[in-house]
N, C-alpha and C positions, 0 to 999 in steps of 0.2 A: 231412342227416344224421340228425336227429332222427325224421323219417319212417321211414328205414330202420331205425334202432335199434328204434323201437316195432313195426315190423313183424316184426322177428326175435324180440322178446320175446314177442309175441301168440303166435307160432308156437311158441316154446320152452314157453310156459305151457300151450298145447294139449297138448303131449307130456307134460309135467311131471303133468298130470291123471291120466295113465295110470300114473305110477310109485308105488312104494310109499310115498313120503313123503306123497304128496296125500291119503292117506285117514287120516293121523294128525292128531290134534290140530286138526281142523276146517280143515286146511290144503287139502283138496281143494275145499270151498266158497270158500275165501279166494282160491285160485288163479283159479276161475272169475270170481269178483268182479274181482279184478285185471284179467284179460282184458278185461272188459266195459267196465271204466273207461278202459283204455288204447286200446280200440277207439273209444270214445266222444271221448277227447282227440285221437286220430289224425284222426278226422273233421273237426276244426276247425283242424288244425295249419297248414295251408296259409294260412289267413287270419291265424293268429297270426304266422307268420313274416313276413307282408306288413306286418303292424301294428306289429310292433316296431320298424320304421324311424323312426317318429314317436311311439311310444308306449313309455316307458322302463318302465312298469308291466308290459307284456305282455312286454318284454325280459327283466325280472326272472323273470316266470312261466315262460319257456321256459327260463331257466338251471335254475331249480328242478326242471323236468321233466327235463331232461338229467340232472341229479345224481341223481334219484331213479332214473332208468331204469338209470344205471351201477350203482347200488347193487344194483338188482333182478337185473341181468344178472351181477354178481358171485354173488349167492346162488344162482341157478340153476346157474352153473357148479359151485358148491361141492356142491350137490345131487347134480349128475351124477358129480362125482368120488367123493363119499362113497358113493354106491348102488353105483358099480362096484367101489370097494375092498371094501364088505362084500359084495357079491354074489359076489365071487370067492372069498370066504371061506366055505366051507359049513359051517363050525364054528360060525360065529357066528348065533345064532338072533335073531329080532326082539325077543326080550326080554331080549338081552344088554345089560349096562350100557353098552358103547360105542354100540350102536345107540339106546338110549334117550336117552342124552345127545346125541348128534348130532341125533335128532329134535326134541328139547326146544330145542336151540340155533337149528336153521333154522325151526322154528315160530315161535319169538319173534322172530326177524329177519324172517320174512314178515309178521307181523302188524303190526311196526313200519312196514315200508315200505308196506305195504297202507294204513295209516292215512295216511301221508304223500301216497300217490297219491290217496286219496279226496279229501283236502284241495285237492289240485291239481285234480282233475276238478272239484270244487264252485267253485272259485275262477274257472274258466274262464267261468263264466256271467256275471259282473259285467263282463266285457270286450265282451259281446255279439259273440262270435265265431260266424261263419256255417259251417255245413256245407257243404263242397264248392264253395267260392267259387274253388277253383283255376281256371285258365283251361286247360280241356281241349283238346287239339288235336282235330280231327276224326276222325283216324285212332284216337285214343284211345277216344273215344266209340264209334265203330263196333267197336273189338275188345271193350269191354265188353258190347255187346249179345249177348242170348242168344235162342234159339229152343227151340221144343218138341221139336226132333228130337235124338234121342240121338246124341251125336258119339264116344262110346266104344264100340269094338267089343265089349268085354267090360267088366263092372264088377263089381268085387270087394267083399265085405264089407258089402254094403247089402240083402241079401235080407230080412232081418227087419224092418230100418226100413220097407221098401217094403210089407211085408205089414201091419205096424201102421197104416200111413197109409191104404191101400187098405180096410183093415177099417173104419177110422173112416168114410171117405167112403160106403162101400157100405151100413153098417148103422147106425152111431150117427148120421150126419147126415142119413140117407135119409129119416127121419120127422119131422124137425124143420121147424116151421113158420117159424122165424127163418133168417136168412142165417147158415150156420155157417162159422166161420173157424178154420183149423188152420195153425199156423204151424211151420216147420221152421227151428231156430235152430243155428248152429254157426259155428266160427271159419272165416276164409278159407282155401280150399283143402281143407275136409272134405268137399266133394262135395254141397252143398245143392241146387244147380242140376240136377245130374245124377240125384240122387234124385227131384226134382220131375219131371224128364223121364221116369223110368222109370214113375212113377206115372201121369203124364199119358197115356203110351203103352201102359198095361197094357190088355189086351183087355177084361177085366171093367169096367174104368172108362169105356172107350170105348162099351161096350154099355149101361152104366148111365145116363149123361148124355144129354140130348138135344143139348146143345151145349159144346164145349169151347173155351176161350178161353185164349191165352198173352200176357202182357204183360211186358216188362222194364222195370222202374221206375227202378232205380239212383238216383241222388243226386236227380234231378228229379222230386219228387212233384207234377206239374203235373196239374190236373184236366182241363184241354183235351187234354193229351197222352194221358193214360191213357184218357178217354173216347173219343177218336178211334182209339186203338189196338184198343179192344175193339169198335168198329163194324167197323173195318177186318178185324179177324181173324172176327168173326161172319159178316159178309157176303163177304168175299172181294174187296171192292172199296174203292177210295180215295174218300173223300167230302171235298168243300170246305164245310165247315161255318164260318160266320164268327162265330157266338155260342154261348156256353155252353147258352142255351136251346134252340137247335135240335139241339145234340149230345145233351142230355139226353133229348130226346123221341125221338130216334133210338135211343139206348140202351135206352129203355123199350120201344120197338116190337121190337127184336131179341131182347130178354130175356124179353118178356111170355108168360106161361105155360110157360116152359121151365125144365126142372131143368138147370141149368148148372154147370159148373166153370171157375172162373176163377182161373189161376196169377197172381200177383203176384210176380216173380222180383226178388231183390236189393232189398228195400226198406230205406231208411234214416229215412223220415220219422218224426220223433218228437212231432208236433203233433197231438193228438188231435182237434183241430177239424176238420183237413183230411181225416183219415180218417172221421171221422162225416160229413161232407158227401159224400164219396164212397159210403160205405155207403148213405145216403140215397136217392141217385141209383140205385143198384144195386137197392135193395128196391122203389122206387116202382113200382106197378103190377104187381108179380110176387108172387102168393100161392102159388105152386107150392111143395110141400114137397122139401127135399132139396138146394136150390141152395147151392152150396159154393164158398169161396174157398181156396185153398192158398197161403200165404206163405212166401217164403224171406227170411231176414235174419241179419246176424251178431249183433243187438242184442235182447237180452231185453226192454228196454224196449218195442221196436217190437211184439213179440209179445204183451206184456201189453195195449198200447193196442188193437191190432187184433184179438187172438183171443177166440173164444168158448169155446175149448177149451184145456186146458193144452197148452204147446208141447211139440214133439218135439225133444229136443236130441241133435245128433249128437256122437259122440265119435270120437276118431281109430280108424284101422283098426288090428286086431290084426297081430302081426308076421307071421304066415302070409299074410295079404291083402296087406300091404305087399310082401312078397317076390314074391307073384304079380304084382301090379301093376308091380313093378320088372322082372321078366321079360317081362312083356307089352310095355312100353315098349322095353326093350333090345333083345329078341330077336324080338318079334312073337308071334303066336297060337301058334307051335310052339316057343316058348321052353322048355317044360317036357320036351317030347321032345328037344330037343337037349340040354338039361342031362343027361338020362339017357344019351344017347350019350357 
C-alpha cells in the first residue's frame, strides 16, 4: 500500500512542477526535492516492510511515512482544486488577494510537510535499509531490461532534449581527455530510456564514435555484471570469465584506443566507491579523447556522483505532446487524420 501511494505521489509531484503554484514561493524547487526524497525512500521500502515484523522502530517509521504521505496527498489535491477554480475565473489575476492567500497557504503547508519528509528520509539511514532487496520474480527482471533499440514508432516532445545531448557528446565531450559522463535525470515514465535510445541511434552519433555499448544496470550495480555486459556488447560474443581480473583485461582490450559511447541505463547506485572503481576500469589503458558515458537515472544524487557535466533534467511533456501521444496509442499513427474526419 505504501509503495503504491508513494508511486502516485511521485507522479503527481512531477505534474505539479508544471503547474502555476510550483513557480511561487520556491515551491518548484521544494517539489522537486520532495520527489527526490520520496524516490529514495521508496527504493528501500520493501526492506523496511520486511524488517518491521521484528523491529518496532522500523514499524513506527513506516507509520510516520504513511501519515506524511497522506498529508502531502491532501495538499496536492487542494492544489488541483484551487488551480481549477481560479483557472476557470478569467477575472482573477495572479496578483488578486484570493490567489496570493491561496499561494501563501499552500506554500507554507508544502514547506512544513517537506521538512517532515526530509526528517523521515534522513532517519531511514539509521535502520540500515537496503535498496532493492525485494525478491524480484525472473519475469519482473526480464521486463525491466532495456535495449538500445527504439521501441516507440513515434516519440513526441523530446527533439530539443535530444539535440542538446547530441551537441554535448559531439562537441563539448569530443576534445576532453578525461572520461566524460552526462546524466539524464527524471521521474519514472518521463522517457529517460527512450531519449537515450534516440541519442544512441542518431546517425551523427553512430558516425562520431568508434564503438557504442548499451548496458541496462537497474538495481544491481554489480561490477562483474556490468563488465560482462560491456564485453558482450562490444564483441558480439558471450564469454565465460571466472575472475574480475580477466574481465578487466578484456574490457581494456576492447576499449583500447577507441572513442566509445557507453550508455548505463536505469542506474540507482549511490555508493561513490563502486562508481569510482568502475570508472577506473573504463579509463585504464585508454587515452583516446572523446570517450563518453551517458547515464539515465531517477536520482539527482546518482547524477552528482557519476557526472562530470551538469545533469540534463527531463520535465513532463507539454499538453500538445501529451495529446499527440494519447492519439498515437489510442488510434495508431493515423490518429490525427481520423480525428479530422
